Biopython code that builds the backbone (N, CA, C, O; Angstrom):
import numpy as np
from Bio.PDB.StructureBuilder import StructureBuilder

atoms = [
    (1, "MET", "N", (43.532, 17.077, 19.647)),
    (1, "MET", "CA", (43.517, 18.112, 20.202)),
    (1, "MET", "C", (42.122, 19.054, 19.016)),
    (1, "MET", "O", (41.171, 19.734, 19.401)),
    (2, "LYS", "N", (42.402, 18.827, 18.037)),
    (2, "LYS", "CA", (41.760, 19.547, 17.228)),
    (2, "LYS", "C", (40.243, 19.001, 17.108)),
    (2, "LYS", "O", (39.297, 19.779, 16.988)),
    (3, "ALA", "N", (40.105, 17.726, 17.146)),
    (3, "ALA", "CA", (38.758, 17.215, 17.546)),
    (3, "ALA", "C", (37.830, 17.487, 18.900)),
    (3, "ALA", "O", (36.633, 17.213, 18.978)),
    (4, "GLU", "N", (38.658, 18.101, 19.974)),
    (4, "GLU", "CA", (38.431, 18.539, 20.905)),
    (4, "GLU", "C", (37.464, 20.048, 20.804)),
    (4, "GLU", "O", (36.332, 20.438, 21.094)),
    (5, "ILE", "N", (38.718, 20.565, 20.203)),
    (5, "ILE", "CA", (38.179, 22.017, 19.968)),
    (5, "ILE", "C", (37.232, 21.987, 19.283)),
    (5, "ILE", "O", (36.389, 22.822, 19.609)),
    (6, "LEU", "N", (36.902, 21.188, 18.189)),
    (6, "LEU", "CA", (35.645, 21.604, 17.137)),
    (6, "LEU", "C", (34.657, 20.909, 17.723)),
    (6, "LEU", "O", (33.594, 21.099, 17.132)),
    (7, "HIS", "N", (34.522, 19.828, 19.088)),
    (7, "HIS", "CA", (33.658, 19.624, 19.848)),
    (7, "HIS", "C", (32.894, 20.821, 20.428)),
    (7, "HIS", "O", (31.782, 21.246, 20.115)),
    (8, "VAL", "N", (33.926, 21.345, 21.526)),
    (8, "VAL", "CA", (33.451, 22.425, 22.176)),
    (8, "VAL", "C", (32.748, 23.568, 21.230)),
    (8, "VAL", "O", (31.692, 24.114, 21.549)),
    (9, "TRP", "N", (33.486, 23.865, 19.998)),
    (9, "TRP", "CA", (32.771, 24.759, 19.300)),
    (9, "TRP", "C", (31.508, 24.511, 18.806)),
    (9, "TRP", "O", (30.726, 25.450, 18.661)),
    (10, "LYS", "N", (31.152, 23.219, 18.487)),
    (10, "LYS", "CA", (29.718, 22.694, 18.316)),
    (10, "LYS", "C", (28.915, 22.880, 19.406)),
    (10, "LYS", "O", (27.786, 23.362, 19.309)),
    (11, "ALA", "N", (29.401, 22.542, 20.416)),
    (11, "ALA", "CA", (28.451, 22.729, 21.550)),
    (11, "ALA", "C", (28.158, 23.963, 21.606)),
    (11, "ALA", "O", (26.964, 24.258, 21.561)),
    (12, "LEU", "N", (29.145, 25.002, 21.716)),
    (12, "LEU", "CA", (28.738, 26.323, 21.755)),
    (12, "LEU", "C", (27.636, 26.705, 20.794)),
    (12, "LEU", "O", (26.590, 27.333, 20.962)),
    (13, "HIS", "N", (28.049, 26.280, 20.002)),
    (13, "HIS", "CA", (26.557, 26.844, 18.830)),
    (13, "HIS", "C", (25.550, 26.195, 19.090)),
    (13, "HIS", "O", (24.573, 26.918, 18.898)),
    (14, "TYR", "N", (25.134, 24.771, 19.577)),
    (14, "TYR", "CA", (24.270, 24.600, 19.861)),
    (14, "TYR", "C", (23.378, 25.191, 21.435)),
    (14, "TYR", "O", (22.168, 25.152, 21.658)),
    (15, "SER", "N", (24.530, 25.725, 22.354)),
    (15, "SER", "CA", (23.847, 26.263, 23.042)),
    (15, "SER", "C", (23.332, 27.583, 22.586)),
    (15, "SER", "O", (22.421, 28.087, 23.242)),
    (16, "ALA", "N", (23.736, 28.124, 21.683)),
    (16, "ALA", "CA", (23.484, 29.416, 21.515)),
    (16, "ALA", "C", (22.027, 29.008, 20.396)),
    (16, "ALA", "O", (21.150, 29.872, 20.412)),
    (17, "ASP", "N", (21.863, 28.242, 19.824)),
    (17, "ASP", "CA", (20.771, 27.916, 19.024)),
    (17, "ASP", "C", (19.432, 27.875, 20.034)),
    (17, "ASP", "O", (18.370, 28.467, 19.838)),
    (18, "GLY", "N", (19.833, 26.872, 21.355)),
    (18, "GLY", "CA", (18.903, 26.712, 22.509)),
    (18, "GLY", "C", (18.350, 28.203, 22.839)),
    (18, "GLY", "O", (17.174, 28.563, 22.775)),
    (19, "LEU", "N", (19.506, 29.008, 23.217)),
    (19, "LEU", "CA", (19.296, 30.150, 24.015)),
    (19, "LEU", "C", (18.354, 31.272, 22.823)),
    (19, "LEU", "O", (17.591, 32.138, 23.250)),
    (20, "ILE", "N", (18.575, 31.062, 21.466)),
    (20, "ILE", "CA", (18.033, 31.785, 20.570)),
    (20, "ILE", "C", (16.600, 31.476, 20.453)),
    (20, "ILE", "O", (15.733, 32.330, 20.644)),
    (21, "ALA", "N", (16.351, 30.254, 20.139)),
    (21, "ALA", "CA", (15.123, 29.694, 20.206)),
    (21, "ALA", "C", (14.164, 29.845, 21.184)),
    (21, "ALA", "O", (12.961, 29.980, 20.956)),
    (22, "THR", "N", (14.813, 29.820, 22.536)),
    (22, "THR", "CA", (13.726, 29.768, 23.455)),
    (22, "THR", "C", (13.604, 31.539, 23.798)),
    (22, "THR", "O", (12.712, 31.963, 24.532)),
    (23, "PHE", "N", (14.478, 32.320, 23.247)),
    (23, "PHE", "CA", (14.191, 33.559, 23.441)),
    (23, "PHE", "C", (13.179, 33.964, 22.332)),
    (23, "PHE", "O", (12.395, 34.814, 22.754)),
    (24, "ARG", "N", (12.968, 33.616, 21.067)),
    (24, "ARG", "CA", (12.063, 33.561, 20.279)),
    (24, "ARG", "C", (10.446, 33.022, 20.710)),
    (24, "ARG", "O", (9.340, 33.526, 20.520)),
    (25, "ASN", "N", (10.796, 32.036, 21.228)),
    (25, "ASN", "CA", (9.565, 31.400, 21.347)),
    (25, "ASN", "C", (8.869, 31.373, 22.514)),
    (25, "ASN", "O", (7.717, 30.942, 22.572)),
    (26, "GLU", "N", (9.482, 31.804, 23.471)),
    (26, "GLU", "CA", (9.114, 32.037, 25.052)),
    (26, "GLU", "C", (9.002, 33.308, 25.644)),
    (26, "GLU", "O", (10.067, 33.864, 25.910)),
    (27, "THR", "N", (7.931, 33.909, 25.917)),
    (27, "THR", "CA", (7.541, 34.997, 26.565)),
    (27, "THR", "C", (8.122, 35.256, 27.787)),
    (27, "THR", "O", (8.732, 36.284, 28.080)),
    (28, "ALA", "N", (7.842, 33.925, 28.773)),
    (28, "ALA", "CA", (8.268, 33.872, 30.058)),
    (28, "ALA", "C", (9.902, 33.997, 30.189)),
    (28, "ALA", "O", (10.441, 34.684, 31.058)),
    (29, "PHE", "N", (10.571, 33.277, 29.256)),
    (29, "PHE", "CA", (12.067, 33.719, 29.138)),
    (29, "PHE", "C", (12.624, 34.907, 29.091)),
    (29, "PHE", "O", (13.430, 35.400, 29.880)),
    (30, "ARG", "N", (11.942, 35.562, 27.673)),
    (30, "ARG", "CA", (12.294, 36.960, 27.553)),
    (30, "ARG", "C", (11.846, 37.935, 28.635)),
    (30, "ARG", "O", (12.540, 38.944, 28.765)),
    (31, "LEU", "N", (10.601, 37.756, 29.574)),
    (31, "LEU", "CA", (10.655, 38.518, 30.682)),
    (31, "LEU", "C", (11.789, 38.324, 31.435)),
    (31, "LEU", "O", (12.598, 39.237, 31.601)),
    (32, "GLU", "N", (11.961, 36.983, 32.013)),
    (32, "GLU", "CA", (12.885, 36.653, 33.099)),
    (32, "GLU", "C", (14.516, 37.158, 32.384)),
    (32, "GLU", "O", (15.362, 37.606, 33.159)),
    (33, "LEU", "N", (14.743, 37.070, 31.300)),
    (33, "LEU", "CA", (15.932, 37.857, 30.720)),
    (33, "LEU", "C", (15.950, 39.126, 31.118)),
    (33, "LEU", "O", (16.913, 39.479, 31.798)),
    (34, "ILE", "N", (14.875, 40.124, 30.784)),
    (34, "ILE", "CA", (15.096, 41.123, 31.361)),
    (34, "ILE", "C", (15.068, 41.667, 32.768)),
    (34, "ILE", "O", (15.385, 42.802, 33.125)),
    (35, "MET", "N", (14.624, 40.634, 33.524)),
    (35, "MET", "CA", (14.524, 40.706, 34.867)),
    (35, "MET", "C", (16.139, 40.546, 35.007)),
    (35, "MET", "O", (16.665, 41.330, 35.797)),
    (36, "ALA", "N", (16.773, 39.855, 34.503)),
    (36, "ALA", "CA", (17.951, 39.538, 34.896)),
    (36, "ALA", "C", (18.979, 40.630, 34.221)),
    (36, "ALA", "O", (20.074, 40.770, 34.765)),
    (37, "VAL", "N", (18.678, 41.369, 33.112)),
    (37, "VAL", "CA", (19.721, 42.481, 32.619)),
    (37, "VAL", "C", (19.346, 43.615, 33.408)),
    (37, "VAL", "O", (19.815, 44.722, 33.143)),
    (38, "VAL", "N", (18.545, 43.444, 34.353)),
    (38, "VAL", "CA", (18.096, 44.869, 35.349)),
    (38, "VAL", "C", (19.093, 44.177, 36.757)),
    (38, "VAL", "O", (20.219, 44.619, 36.983)),
    (39, "LEU", "N", (18.584, 43.264, 37.450)),
    (39, "LEU", "CA", (18.895, 42.753, 38.609)),
    (39, "LEU", "C", (20.511, 42.351, 38.902)),
    (39, "LEU", "O", (21.045, 42.329, 40.011)),
    (40, "ILE", "N", (21.170, 42.026, 37.549)),
    (40, "ILE", "CA", (22.601, 41.556, 37.695)),
    (40, "ILE", "C", (23.440, 43.032, 37.963)),
    (40, "ILE", "O", (24.347, 43.264, 38.763)),
    (41, "PRO", "N", (22.940, 43.704, 37.222)),
    (41, "PRO", "CA", (24.004, 44.797, 37.461)),
    (41, "PRO", "C", (23.786, 45.654, 39.068)),
    (41, "PRO", "O", (24.656, 46.096, 39.819)),
    (42, "ILE", "N", (22.486, 45.666, 39.193)),
    (42, "ILE", "CA", (22.040, 46.133, 40.537)),
    (42, "ILE", "C", (23.012, 45.130, 41.473)),
    (42, "ILE", "O", (23.961, 45.489, 42.170)),
    (43, "ALA", "N", (22.499, 43.780, 41.285)),
    (43, "ALA", "CA", (23.713, 43.112, 42.257)),
    (43, "ALA", "C", (24.978, 43.576, 42.658)),
    (43, "ALA", "O", (25.399, 43.749, 43.802)),
    (44, "LEU", "N", (25.635, 43.788, 41.381)),
    (44, "LEU", "CA", (27.107, 44.033, 41.154)),
    (44, "LEU", "C", (27.465, 45.693, 42.093)),
    (44, "LEU", "O", (28.566, 45.856, 42.618)),
    (45, "ILE", "N", (26.734, 46.417, 42.141)),
    (45, "ILE", "CA", (26.806, 47.744, 42.312)),
    (45, "ILE", "C", (26.195, 47.891, 44.092)),
    (45, "ILE", "O", (26.257, 48.988, 44.646)),
    (46, "LEU", "N", (25.711, 46.833, 44.722)),
    (46, "LEU", "CA", (24.907, 47.045, 45.963)),
    (46, "LEU", "C", (26.054, 46.807, 46.735)),
    (46, "LEU", "O", (26.991, 46.153, 46.277)),
    (47, "PRO", "N", (26.063, 47.395, 48.136)),
    (47, "PRO", "CA", (27.048, 47.342, 49.059)),
    (47, "PRO", "C", (27.201, 45.984, 49.768)),
    (47, "PRO", "O", (27.337, 46.182, 50.975)),
    (48, "LEU", "N", (27.225, 44.756, 49.472)),
    (48, "LEU", "CA", (27.426, 43.438, 49.805)),
    (48, "LEU", "C", (28.581, 43.056, 49.369)),
    (48, "LEU", "O", (29.171, 43.537, 48.401)),
    (49, "LYS", "N", (29.089, 41.837, 50.333)),
    (49, "LYS", "CA", (30.109, 41.099, 49.938)),
    (49, "LYS", "C", (30.059, 40.181, 49.130)),
    (49, "LYS", "O", (29.047, 39.528, 48.876)),
    (50, "GLY", "N", (31.585, 39.976, 48.446)),
    (50, "GLY", "CA", (31.384, 39.277, 47.092)),
    (50, "GLY", "C", (30.492, 38.109, 46.866)),
    (50, "GLY", "O", (29.973, 37.922, 45.765)),
    (51, "ILE", "N", (30.260, 37.148, 48.100)),
    (51, "ILE", "CA", (29.770, 36.288, 48.194)),
    (51, "ILE", "C", (28.223, 36.328, 47.999)),
    (51, "ILE", "O", (27.498, 35.614, 47.305)),
    (52, "GLU", "N", (27.928, 37.401, 48.838)),
    (52, "GLU", "CA", (26.543, 37.897, 48.718)),
    (52, "GLU", "C", (26.233, 38.025, 47.029)),
    (52, "GLU", "O", (25.567, 37.167, 46.450)),
    (53, "LYS", "N", (26.761, 39.114, 46.386)),
    (53, "LYS", "CA", (26.715, 39.382, 45.064)),
    (53, "LYS", "C", (26.254, 38.375, 44.299)),
    (53, "LYS", "O", (25.192, 38.407, 43.677)),
    (54, "VAL", "N", (27.420, 37.012, 44.338)),
    (54, "VAL", "CA", (27.349, 35.769, 43.818)),
    (54, "VAL", "C", (25.853, 35.116, 44.144)),
    (54, "VAL", "O", (25.271, 34.357, 43.369)),
    (55, "MET", "N", (25.472, 35.440, 45.102)),
    (55, "MET", "CA", (24.079, 34.412, 45.586)),
    (55, "MET", "C", (22.996, 35.241, 45.032)),
    (55, "MET", "O", (21.919, 34.701, 44.782)),
    (56, "LEU", "N", (23.169, 36.489, 44.816)),
    (56, "LEU", "CA", (22.316, 37.496, 44.262)),
    (56, "LEU", "C", (22.010, 37.012, 42.659)),
    (56, "LEU", "O", (20.923, 36.815, 42.116)),
    (57, "ILE", "N", (23.640, 36.876, 42.009)),
    (57, "ILE", "CA", (23.252, 36.797, 40.841)),
    (57, "ILE", "C", (22.863, 35.463, 40.527)),
    (57, "ILE", "O", (22.049, 35.257, 39.627)),
    (58, "GLY", "N", (23.457, 34.386, 41.299)),
    (58, "GLY", "CA", (23.017, 33.048, 41.200)),
    (58, "GLY", "C", (21.574, 32.813, 40.987)),
    (58, "GLY", "O", (21.097, 32.134, 40.078)),
    (59, "SER", "N", (20.988, 33.377, 41.820)),
    (59, "SER", "CA", (19.400, 32.939, 42.273)),
    (59, "SER", "C", (18.715, 33.635, 40.794)),
    (59, "SER", "O", (17.661, 33.153, 40.379)),
    (60, "VAL", "N", (19.358, 34.753, 40.059)),
    (60, "VAL", "CA", (18.911, 35.323, 38.912)),
    (60, "VAL", "C", (18.973, 34.338, 37.734)),
    (60, "VAL", "O", (18.020, 34.141, 36.979)),
    (61, "LEU", "N", (20.453, 33.590, 37.611)),
    (61, "LEU", "CA", (20.614, 32.768, 36.791)),
    (61, "LEU", "C", (20.020, 31.583, 36.864)),
    (61, "LEU", "O", (19.609, 31.014, 35.852)),
    (62, "LEU", "N", (19.901, 31.036, 38.178)),
    (62, "LEU", "CA", (18.993, 29.591, 38.591)),
    (62, "LEU", "C", (17.241, 29.883, 37.359)),
    (62, "LEU", "O", (16.683, 29.210, 36.493)),
    (63, "VAL", "N", (17.051, 30.942, 37.860)),
    (63, "VAL", "CA", (15.626, 31.147, 37.142)),
    (63, "VAL", "C", (15.869, 30.958, 35.527)),
    (63, "VAL", "O", (15.112, 30.136, 35.010)),
    (64, "LEU", "N", (16.761, 31.563, 34.704)),
    (64, "LEU", "CA", (16.725, 31.612, 33.271)),
    (64, "LEU", "C", (17.353, 29.632, 33.013)),
    (64, "LEU", "O", (17.134, 28.987, 31.987)),
    (65, "VAL", "N", (18.003, 29.178, 34.081)),
    (65, "VAL", "CA", (18.344, 27.701, 33.827)),
    (65, "VAL", "C", (17.044, 26.738, 34.010)),
    (65, "VAL", "O", (16.648, 25.967, 33.136)),
    (66, "VAL", "N", (16.497, 26.894, 35.178)),
    (66, "VAL", "CA", (14.910, 26.447, 34.972)),
    (66, "VAL", "C", (14.019, 26.631, 33.753)),
    (66, "VAL", "O", (13.487, 25.827, 32.989)),
    (67, "GLU", "N", (14.032, 27.779, 33.816)),
    (67, "GLU", "CA", (13.268, 28.200, 32.297)),
    (67, "GLU", "C", (13.619, 27.503, 31.348)),
    (67, "GLU", "O", (12.766, 26.737, 30.901)),
    (68, "LEU", "N", (14.910, 27.516, 30.741)),
    (68, "LEU", "CA", (15.306, 26.596, 29.813)),
    (68, "LEU", "C", (14.844, 25.203, 30.037)),
    (68, "LEU", "O", (14.323, 24.708, 29.038)),
    (69, "LEU", "N", (14.889, 24.589, 30.884)),
    (69, "LEU", "CA", (14.827, 22.877, 31.254)),
    (69, "LEU", "C", (13.201, 22.759, 31.023)),
    (69, "LEU", "O", (12.722, 21.798, 30.422)),
    (70, "ASN", "N", (12.392, 23.833, 31.560)),
    (70, "ASN", "CA", (11.172, 23.687, 31.550)),
    (70, "ASN", "C", (10.785, 23.890, 29.847)),
    (70, "ASN", "O", (10.115, 23.012, 29.304)),
    (71, "THR", "N", (11.089, 24.677, 29.332)),
    (71, "THR", "CA", (10.938, 24.669, 27.947)),
    (71, "THR", "C", (11.438, 23.582, 26.999)),
    (71, "THR", "O", (10.917, 23.407, 25.898)),
    (72, "ALA", "N", (12.610, 22.752, 27.519)),
    (72, "ALA", "CA", (13.084, 21.802, 26.680)),
    (72, "ALA", "C", (11.891, 20.396, 27.039)),
    (72, "ALA", "O", (11.347, 19.678, 26.200)),
    (73, "VAL", "N", (11.731, 20.331, 28.718)),
    (73, "VAL", "CA", (10.280, 19.549, 28.594)),
    (73, "VAL", "C", (9.118, 19.368, 28.167)),
    (73, "VAL", "O", (8.513, 18.308, 28.010)),
    (74, "GLU", "N", (8.611, 21.034, 27.862)),
    (74, "GLU", "CA", (7.611, 21.209, 27.050)),
    (74, "GLU", "C", (7.542, 21.161, 25.488)),
    (74, "GLU", "O", (6.537, 21.056, 24.785)),
    (75, "SER", "N", (8.857, 21.262, 25.116)),
    (75, "SER", "CA", (8.709, 20.611, 23.541)),
    (75, "SER", "C", (8.820, 19.509, 23.521)),
    (75, "SER", "O", (8.219, 18.987, 22.582)),
    (76, "VAL", "N", (9.598, 18.531, 24.469)),
    (76, "VAL", "CA", (9.739, 17.025, 24.218)),
    (76, "VAL", "C", (8.195, 16.753, 24.295)),
    (76, "VAL", "O", (7.731, 15.857, 23.590)),
    (77, "VAL", "N", (7.564, 17.318, 24.933)),
    (77, "VAL", "CA", (6.247, 16.679, 25.210)),
    (77, "VAL", "C", (5.327, 16.946, 24.094)),
    (77, "VAL", "O", (4.596, 16.082, 23.609)),
    (78, "ASP", "N", (5.402, 18.498, 23.595)),
    (78, "ASP", "CA", (4.811, 18.625, 22.578)),
    (78, "ASP", "C", (4.997, 17.620, 21.378)),
    (78, "ASP", "O", (4.102, 17.058, 20.747)),
    (79, "ARG", "N", (6.287, 17.526, 21.212)),
    (79, "ARG", "CA", (6.874, 16.475, 20.033)),
    (79, "ARG", "C", (6.442, 15.508, 19.973)),
    (79, "ARG", "O", (6.389, 15.060, 18.828)),
    (80, "VAL", "N", (5.889, 14.618, 21.086)),
    (80, "VAL", "CA", (5.645, 13.160, 21.290)),
    (80, "VAL", "C", (4.046, 13.345, 20.818)),
    (80, "VAL", "O", (3.587, 12.522, 20.026)),
    (81, "SER", "N", (3.350, 14.250, 21.230)),
    (81, "SER", "CA", (1.911, 14.341, 21.158)),
    (81, "SER", "C", (1.410, 15.542, 21.351)),
    (81, "SER", "O", (1.870, 15.988, 22.402)),
    (82, "GLU", "N", (0.590, 16.382, 20.774)),
    (82, "GLU", "CA", (-0.109, 17.451, 21.055)),
    (82, "GLU", "C", (-1.657, 17.087, 21.674)),
    (82, "GLU", "O", (-2.426, 18.008, 21.951)),
    (83, "GLU", "N", (-2.016, 15.755, 21.852)),
    (83, "GLU", "CA", (-2.965, 15.305, 22.377)),
    (83, "GLU", "C", (-3.125, 15.615, 23.851)),
    (83, "GLU", "O", (-2.072, 15.667, 24.487)),
    (84, "THR", "N", (-4.344, 15.847, 24.557)),
    (84, "THR", "CA", (-4.229, 15.919, 26.062)),
    (84, "THR", "C", (-3.885, 14.763, 26.649)),
    (84, "THR", "O", (-4.403, 13.754, 26.171)),
    (85, "HIS", "N", (-3.265, 14.654, 27.416)),
    (85, "HIS", "CA", (-3.024, 13.269, 28.586)),
    (85, "HIS", "C", (-2.317, 13.411, 29.786)),
    (85, "HIS", "O", (-1.235, 13.966, 29.978)),
    (86, "HIS", "N", (-3.111, 12.803, 30.617)),
    (86, "HIS", "CA", (-2.548, 13.259, 32.257)),
    (86, "HIS", "C", (-0.993, 13.044, 32.420)),
    (86, "HIS", "O", (-0.391, 13.691, 33.278)),
    (87, "LEU", "N", (-0.307, 12.103, 31.571)),
    (87, "LEU", "CA", (1.162, 12.417, 31.921)),
    (87, "LEU", "C", (1.947, 13.628, 31.303)),
    (87, "LEU", "O", (3.033, 14.077, 31.671)),
    (88, "SER", "N", (1.152, 14.044, 30.293)),
    (88, "SER", "CA", (1.770, 15.394, 29.605)),
    (88, "SER", "C", (1.517, 16.824, 30.481)),
    (88, "SER", "O", (2.083, 17.916, 30.535)),
    (89, "LYS", "N", (0.405, 16.229, 31.105)),
    (89, "LYS", "CA", (0.329, 17.343, 31.861)),
    (89, "LYS", "C", (0.876, 17.681, 33.457)),
    (89, "LYS", "O", (0.891, 18.666, 34.195)),
    (90, "ARG", "N", (1.289, 16.334, 33.523)),
    (90, "ARG", "CA", (2.178, 16.249, 35.009)),
    (90, "ARG", "C", (3.382, 16.603, 34.673)),
    (90, "ARG", "O", (4.016, 17.160, 35.569)),
    (91, "ALA", "N", (3.982, 16.440, 33.528)),
    (91, "ALA", "CA", (5.513, 16.893, 33.110)),
    (91, "ALA", "C", (5.483, 18.290, 33.056)),
    (91, "ALA", "O", (6.369, 19.011, 33.515)),
    (92, "LYS", "N", (4.172, 18.785, 32.335)),
    (92, "LYS", "CA", (4.314, 20.289, 32.020)),
    (92, "LYS", "C", (4.107, 20.996, 33.475)),
    (92, "LYS", "O", (5.094, 21.582, 33.920)),
    (93, "ASP", "N", (3.357, 20.997, 33.967)),
    (93, "ASP", "CA", (3.038, 21.390, 35.560)),
    (93, "ASP", "C", (4.414, 21.198, 36.343)),
    (93, "ASP", "O", (4.972, 22.079, 36.996)),
    (94, "ALA", "N", (4.903, 19.774, 36.146)),
    (94, "ALA", "CA", (6.087, 20.193, 37.211)),
    (94, "ALA", "C", (7.210, 20.697, 36.729)),
    (94, "ALA", "O", (8.129, 20.807, 37.540)),
    (95, "GLY", "N", (7.469, 21.164, 35.230)),
    (95, "GLY", "CA", (8.300, 22.348, 34.978)),
    (95, "GLY", "C", (7.971, 23.526, 35.320)),
    (95, "GLY", "O", (8.885, 24.234, 35.741)),
    (96, "SER", "N", (6.818, 24.009, 35.263)),
    (96, "SER", "CA", (6.182, 25.258, 35.188)),
    (96, "SER", "C", (6.357, 25.297, 36.930)),
    (96, "SER", "O", (6.813, 26.359, 37.356)),
    (97, "ALA", "N", (6.009, 24.148, 38.045)),
    (97, "ALA", "CA", (6.420, 24.175, 39.404)),
    (97, "ALA", "C", (7.804, 24.520, 39.515)),
    (97, "ALA", "O", (8.093, 25.492, 40.212)),
    (98, "ALA", "N", (8.707, 23.869, 38.931)),
    (98, "ALA", "CA", (10.231, 24.128, 39.050)),
    (98, "ALA", "C", (10.614, 25.529, 39.240)),
    (98, "ALA", "O", (11.219, 26.029, 40.189)),
    (99, "VAL", "N", (9.964, 26.315, 37.712)),
    (99, "VAL", "CA", (10.180, 27.888, 37.604)),
    (99, "VAL", "C", (9.833, 28.587, 38.701)),
    (99, "VAL", "O", (10.614, 29.358, 39.259)),
    (100, "PHE", "N", (8.427, 28.333, 39.158)),
    (100, "PHE", "CA", (8.141, 28.683, 40.451)),
    (100, "PHE", "C", (8.750, 28.966, 41.410)),
    (100, "PHE", "O", (8.938, 30.107, 41.831)),
    (101, "ILE", "N", (9.233, 27.692, 41.997)),
    (101, "ILE", "CA", (10.185, 27.387, 43.113)),
    (101, "ILE", "C", (11.358, 28.464, 42.774)),
    (101, "ILE", "O", (11.582, 29.390, 43.554)),
    (102, "SER", "N", (12.058, 28.303, 41.630)),
    (102, "SER", "CA", (13.340, 29.307, 41.213)),
    (102, "SER", "C", (13.030, 30.423, 41.472)),
    (102, "SER", "O", (13.914, 31.077, 42.025)),
    (103, "LEU", "N", (11.911, 31.016, 41.249)),
    (103, "LEU", "CA", (11.292, 32.431, 41.591)),
    (103, "LEU", "C", (11.191, 32.782, 43.190)),
    (103, "LEU", "O", (11.614, 33.751, 43.820)),
    (104, "VAL", "N", (10.509, 31.685, 43.576)),
    (104, "VAL", "CA", (10.602, 32.091, 45.249)),
    (104, "VAL", "C", (11.820, 32.059, 45.461)),
    (104, "VAL", "O", (12.065, 33.246, 45.679)),
    (105, "ILE", "N", (13.226, 31.241, 45.593)),
    (105, "ILE", "CA", (14.213, 31.169, 45.697)),
    (105, "ILE", "C", (14.879, 32.787, 45.361)),
    (105, "ILE", "O", (15.413, 33.445, 46.254)),
    (106, "LEU", "N", (14.767, 33.205, 44.160)),
    (106, "LEU", "CA", (15.288, 34.125, 44.158)),
    (106, "LEU", "C", (14.583, 35.418, 45.019)),
    (106, "LEU", "O", (15.343, 36.104, 45.704)),
    (107, "GLY", "N", (13.531, 35.660, 44.995)),
    (107, "GLY", "CA", (12.967, 36.444, 46.017)),
    (107, "GLY", "C", (13.039, 36.518, 47.453)),
    (107, "GLY", "O", (12.783, 37.533, 48.100)),
    (108, "ILE", "N", (13.445, 35.259, 47.993)),
    (108, "ILE", "CA", (13.857, 34.767, 49.214)),
    (108, "ILE", "C", (15.224, 35.566, 49.359)),
    (108, "ILE", "O", (15.418, 36.340, 50.295)),
    (109, "THR", "N", (16.214, 35.302, 48.295)),
    (109, "THR", "CA", (17.593, 35.674, 48.425)),
    (109, "THR", "C", (17.716, 37.242, 48.221)),
    (109, "THR", "O", (18.427, 38.000, 48.880)),
    (110, "TRP", "N", (17.028, 37.508, 47.365)),
    (110, "TRP", "CA", (16.952, 38.995, 47.275)),
    (110, "TRP", "C", (16.605, 39.960, 48.454)),
    (110, "TRP", "O", (17.241, 40.941, 48.840)),
    (111, "PHE", "N", (15.373, 39.410, 48.954)),
    (111, "PHE", "CA", (15.009, 40.286, 50.050)),
    (111, "PHE", "C", (15.536, 40.332, 50.959)),
    (111, "PHE", "O", (15.645, 41.381, 51.593)),
    (112, "THR", "N", (16.312, 38.611, 51.528)),
    (112, "THR", "CA", (17.134, 38.637, 52.637)),
    (112, "THR", "C", (18.266, 39.234, 52.748)),
    (112, "THR", "O", (18.555, 39.665, 53.864)),
    (113, "LEU", "N", (19.150, 39.411, 51.705)),
    (113, "LEU", "CA", (20.507, 40.122, 51.441)),
    (113, "LEU", "C", (20.154, 41.693, 51.136)),
    (113, "LEU", "O", (21.009, 42.533, 51.416)),
    (114, "CYS", "N", (19.041, 42.056, 50.629)),
    (114, "CYS", "CA", (18.793, 43.239, 50.173)),
    (114, "CYS", "C", (18.163, 44.046, 51.654)),
    (114, "CYS", "O", (18.253, 45.251, 51.890)),
    (115, "SER", "N", (17.655, 43.217, 52.347)),
    (115, "SER", "CA", (17.131, 43.847, 53.701)),
    (115, "SER", "C", (18.402, 43.920, 54.865)),
    (115, "SER", "O", (18.622, 44.858, 55.631)),
    (116, "SER", "N", (19.093, 42.753, 54.762)),
    (116, "SER", "CA", (20.725, 43.705, 55.459)),
    (116, "SER", "C", (21.053, 44.624, 54.983)),
    (116, "SER", "O", (21.466, 45.312, 55.916)),
    (117, "ILE", "N", (21.175, 45.209, 54.011)),
    (117, "ILE", "CA", (21.751, 46.304, 53.764)),
    (117, "ILE", "C", (20.844, 47.315, 54.798)),
    (117, "ILE", "O", (21.556, 48.006, 55.526)),
    (118, "TYR", "N", (19.760, 47.450, 54.920)),
    (118, "TYR", "CA", (19.178, 48.641, 55.629)),
    (118, "TYR", "C", (18.711, 48.472, 57.340)),
    (118, "TYR", "O", (18.270, 49.317, 58.119)),
    (119, "PHE", "N", (19.072, 46.737, 57.565)),
    (119, "PHE", "CA", (18.695, 46.888, 59.072)),
    (119, "PHE", "C", (19.650, 46.512, 59.910)),
    (119, "PHE", "O", (19.561, 46.346, 61.127)),
    (120, "GLU", "N", (20.975, 46.326, 58.902)),
    (120, "GLU", "CA", (22.339, 46.109, 59.728)),
    (120, "GLU", "C", (23.500, 47.203, 59.420)),
    (120, "GLU", "O", (23.850, 47.415, 58.259)),
    (121, "SER", "N", (23.990, 47.784, 60.358)),
    (121, "SER", "CA", (24.795, 48.829, 60.273)),
    (121, "SER", "C", (26.447, 48.168, 60.002)),
    (121, "SER", "O", (27.315, 49.031, 59.870)),
    (122, "ASP", "N", (26.855, 46.854, 59.924)),
    (122, "ASP", "CA", (28.023, 46.327, 59.458)),
    (122, "ASP", "C", (28.096, 45.757, 58.343)),
    (122, "ASP", "O", (28.865, 44.797, 58.388)),
    (123, "VAL", "N", (27.506, 45.972, 57.085)),
    (123, "VAL", "CA", (27.327, 45.346, 55.976)),
    (123, "VAL", "C", (28.979, 46.205, 55.254)),
    (123, "VAL", "O", (29.288, 47.394, 55.330)),
    (124, "SER", "N", (29.592, 45.288, 54.732)),
    (124, "SER", "CA", (30.583, 45.747, 54.166)),
    (124, "SER", "C", (30.797, 45.660, 52.797)),
    (124, "SER", "O", (31.814, 46.143, 52.299)),
]
sb = StructureBuilder()
sb.init_structure("model")
sb.init_model(0)
sb.init_chain("A")
sb.init_seg("    ")
for serial, (resi, resn, name, xyz) in enumerate(atoms, 1):
    if name == "N":
        sb.init_residue(resn, " ", resi, " ")
    sb.init_atom(name, np.array(xyz, "f"), 0.0, 1.0, " ", f" {name:<3s}", serial, name[0])
structure = sb.get_structure()
């Protein structure tokens, strides 16, 4: 039991290290984190059903997760070699595209659910 607790404790520290490093080194992550700090409280106070609030918050958190994964891909590519290579570009571009798609998901989710507040009278 003690070994499992130690493993979880170390994993939490590795996660914190990853969040801190990404925050310090990635401007996009800092901007997306600011967006999360603004949008998550808004999601909580909007007059929507619980599952709709979860969808709003989930779409925000999805952007952060994808940005962390994109940062991981970019870091590994740069670690292997900083010289220009078409496969390195492809990997970095795919990561960037994933972030873009997560932002599109966020936008569609927020637009759809927030517009329902104003265009439907039976929102609870």
